[in-house]
C-alpha positions as a Markdown table, in Angstrom:
| # | Residue | x | y | z |
|---|---|---|---|---|
| 1 | Met | -9.6 | -10.6 | -28.0 |
| 2 | Ile | -8.4 | -6.8 | -26.2 |
| 3 | Leu | -9.3 | -6.9 | -22.9 |
| 4 | Ala | -11.7 | -3.6 | -22.1 |
| 5 | Phe | -12.2 | -1.6 | -19.2 |
| 6 | Thr | -14.6 | 0.8 | -17.5 |
| 7 | Lys | -13.8 | 2.8 | -14.6 |
| 8 | Arg | -16.8 | 3.7 | -12.1 |
| 9 | Ser | -17.3 | 5.0 | -9.2 |
| 10 | Val | -19.9 | 3.5 | -7.2 |
| 11 | His | -19.3 | 4.8 | -3.5 |
| 12 | Pro | -17.3 | 8.4 | -2.5 |
| 13 | Gly | -13.3 | 6.8 | -2.3 |
| 14 | Val | -14.3 | 2.9 | -3.5 |
| 15 | Ser | -13.9 | 2.5 | -8.1 |
| 16 | Ala | -15.3 | -0.5 | -10.3 |
| 17 | Leu | -13.3 | -2.2 | -12.6 |
| 18 | Ala | -15.1 | -3.2 | -14.8 |
| 19 | Ile | -13.6 | -5.8 | -17.1 |
| 20 | Gln | -14.6 | -7.3 | -20.3 |
| 21 | Gly | -12.7 | -10.6 | -22.7 |
| 22 | Ser | -10.6 | -12.8 | -21.7 |
| 23 | Ile | -7.6 | -12.7 | -19.9 |
| 24 | His | -4.8 | -14.7 | -20.4 |
| 25 | Cys | -1.1 | -14.8 | -20.2 |
| 26 | Gly | 0.7 | -12.4 | -21.6 |
| 27 | Pro | 0.0 | -8.4 | -22.8 |
| 28 | Glu | -4.1 | -9.3 | -21.0 |
| 29 | Cys | -2.3 | -10.0 | -17.7 |
| 30 | Ile | 0.1 | -6.6 | -18.1 |
| 31 | Gln | -2.5 | -5.1 | -18.7 |
| 32 | Leu | -4.5 | -6.1 | -15.8 |
| 33 | Glu | -2.0 | -4.9 | -13.7 |
| 34 | Arg | -0.7 | -1.6 | -15.8 |
| 35 | Glu | -5.4 | -0.5 | -14.8 |
| 36 | Val | -4.0 | -1.4 | -11.5 |
| 37 | Asp | -1.4 | 0.3 | -11.1 |
| 38 | Ser | -2.9 | 3.3 | -12.1 |
| 39 | Leu | -6.1 | 3.0 | -9.7 |
| 40 | Ile | -3.5 | 2.6 | -7.2 |
| 41 | Ala | -2.0 | 5.5 | -8.2 |
| 42 | Ala | -5.5 | 8.0 | -8.8 |
| 43 | His | -5.4 | 6.4 | -4.2 |
| 44 | Glu | -8.4 | 4.7 | -5.8 |
| 45 | Thr | -7.0 | 2.1 | -3.5 |
| 46 | Arg | -10.6 | 0.2 | -3.0 |
| 47 | Val | -11.6 | -1.2 | -5.9 |
| 48 | Ile | -14.4 | -3.7 | -6.9 |
| 49 | Leu | -13.3 | -5.7 | -9.5 |
| 50 | Asp | -16.2 | -6.1 | -12.3 |
| 51 | Leu | -15.3 | -9.3 | -13.5 |
| 52 | His | -19.1 | -10.4 | -15.3 |
| 53 | Gly | -17.7 | -10.1 | -19.1 |
| 54 | Val | -14.7 | -11.9 | -18.4 |
| 55 | Thr | -15.4 | -14.1 | -20.8 |
| 56 | His | -11.9 | -17.0 | -19.1 |
| 57 | Ala | -9.4 | -16.8 | -17.0 |
| 58 | Asp | -5.9 | -19.3 | -17.1 |
| 59 | Ser | -4.1 | -19.6 | -14.2 |
| 60 | Ala | -1.9 | -17.0 | -15.0 |
| 61 | Ala | -5.3 | -14.8 | -14.5 |
| 62 | Met | -5.7 | -16.3 | -11.5 |
| 63 | Gly | -1.4 | -14.7 | -10.7 |
| 64 | Ser | -2.4 | -11.5 | -11.8 |
| 65 | Leu | -5.3 | -10.8 | -9.1 |
| 66 | Val | -3.2 | -12.1 | -6.6 |
| 67 | Arg | -0.4 | -9.5 | -7.8 |
| 68 | Cys | -3.4 | -7.4 | -7.9 |
| 69 | Leu | -4.3 | -8.2 | -4.4 |
| 70 | Thr | -1.0 | -7.6 | -3.0 |
| 71 | Lys | -0.6 | -4.3 | -5.1 |
| 72 | Ile | -3.5 | -2.7 | -3.6 |
| 73 | Lys | -3.5 | -4.0 | -0.2 |
| 74 | His | 0.3 | -2.4 | 0.2 |
| 75 | Ala | -1.4 | 0.8 | -1.1 |
| 76 | Gly | -3.2 | 0.4 | 2.6 |
| 77 | Gly | -6.9 | -0.9 | -0.2 |
| 78 | Ala | -9.0 | -3.6 | -0.4 |
| 79 | Leu | -10.2 | -5.7 | -3.5 |
| 80 | Arg | -12.9 | -7.2 | -3.8 |
| 81 | Ile | -14.5 | -9.5 | -7.4 |
| 82 | Ala | -18.0 | -8.8 | -8.2 |
| 83 | Ala | -20.5 | -10.7 | -10.8 |
| 84 | Ala | -18.6 | -12.8 | -12.1 |
| 85 | Gln | -19.8 | -16.5 | -14.4 |
| 86 | Pro | -19.8 | -20.0 | -13.2 |
| 87 | Met | -16.7 | -20.8 | -15.1 |
| 88 | Ile | -14.7 | -17.3 | -13.5 |
| 89 | Leu | -16.1 | -18.9 | -10.0 |
| 90 | Tyr | -15.2 | -21.8 | -10.5 |
| 91 | Ser | -12.3 | -21.1 | -11.0 |
| 92 | Leu | -11.2 | -19.0 | -8.1 |
| 93 | Arg | -13.3 | -21.6 | -5.8 |
| 94 | Leu | -10.2 | -23.3 | -7.4 |
| 95 | Thr | -7.4 | -22.0 | -6.8 |
| 96 | Arg | -9.0 | -20.5 | -3.4 |
| 97 | Leu | -8.1 | -17.2 | -4.7 |
| 98 | Asp | -12.3 | -17.1 | -2.8 |
| 99 | Lys | -10.1 | -17.8 | 0.3 |
| 100 | Leu | -7.3 | -14.4 | 0.3 |
| 101 | Ile | -10.7 | -11.9 | -1.8 |
| 102 | Glu | -14.0 | -11.7 | -1.2 |
| 103 | Leu | -16.6 | -12.4 | -3.5 |
| 104 | Phe | -19.8 | -10.9 | -4.6 |
| 105 | Pro | -22.8 | -11.2 | -6.8 |
| 106 | Thr | -23.0 | -8.1 | -8.3 |
| 107 | Val | -20.9 | -4.7 | -7.5 |
| 108 | Asp | -23.1 | -2.6 | -5.4 |
| 109 | Gln | -23.2 | -5.3 | -3.0 |
| 110 | Ala | -19.1 | -5.5 | -3.3 |
| 111 | Ala | -19.1 | -1.8 | -2.4 |
| 112 | Glu | -21.7 | -2.7 | 0.5 |
| 113 | Gly | -19.5 | -3.6 | 3.2 |
| 114 | Phe | -16.8 | -0.4 | 2.1 |
| 115 | Ser | -17.2 | 2.2 | 4.1 |
| 116 | Pro | -16.5 | 5.8 | 3.8 |
| 117 | Ser | -13.8 | 5.8 | 6.8 |
| 118 | Ala | -11.5 | 3.2 | 6.2 |
| 119 | Ala | -10.8 | 5.5 | 2.3 |
| 120 | Pro | -6.7 | 6.0 | 2.5 |
| 121 | Asp | -5.2 | 9.7 | 2.6 |
| 122 | Gln | -9.1 | 11.6 | 2.7 |
| 123 | Gly | -6.4 | 13.6 | 5.7 |
| 124 | Ser | -8.5 | 11.6 | 8.6 |
| 125 | Ser | -6.6 | 12.4 | 11.9 |
| 126 | His | -6.8 | 8.4 | 12.5 |
| 127 | Pro | -3.9 | 6.1 | 12.3 |
| 128 | Ala | -4.7 | 3.0 | 9.5 |
């Protein structure tokens, strides 16, 4: 199954990327990373991955999540995961990704911690 992505703005400067389908090695991992690359290119670097619709994620998918986190952090942003199904949560905890990426039960709860003042490239005179 090909992944389906739906992007929405949750708060100013915070984007949620809802993912539907299974993330396996190969095209799906590449597709996920390209979606994140597009967000970064659009200066949307506070990202919540809404995994409610993800039914399976293999070890390659876990690697893709780490690459997405690295890219977003290098762009001055942050990545959070919301609404992961129990099997996906198990994989995230087993691989200890829950120690690198904050996990939240809902997109709204994930968005709460992103403060507007943390948005990059918004003309702030404060150093990052």
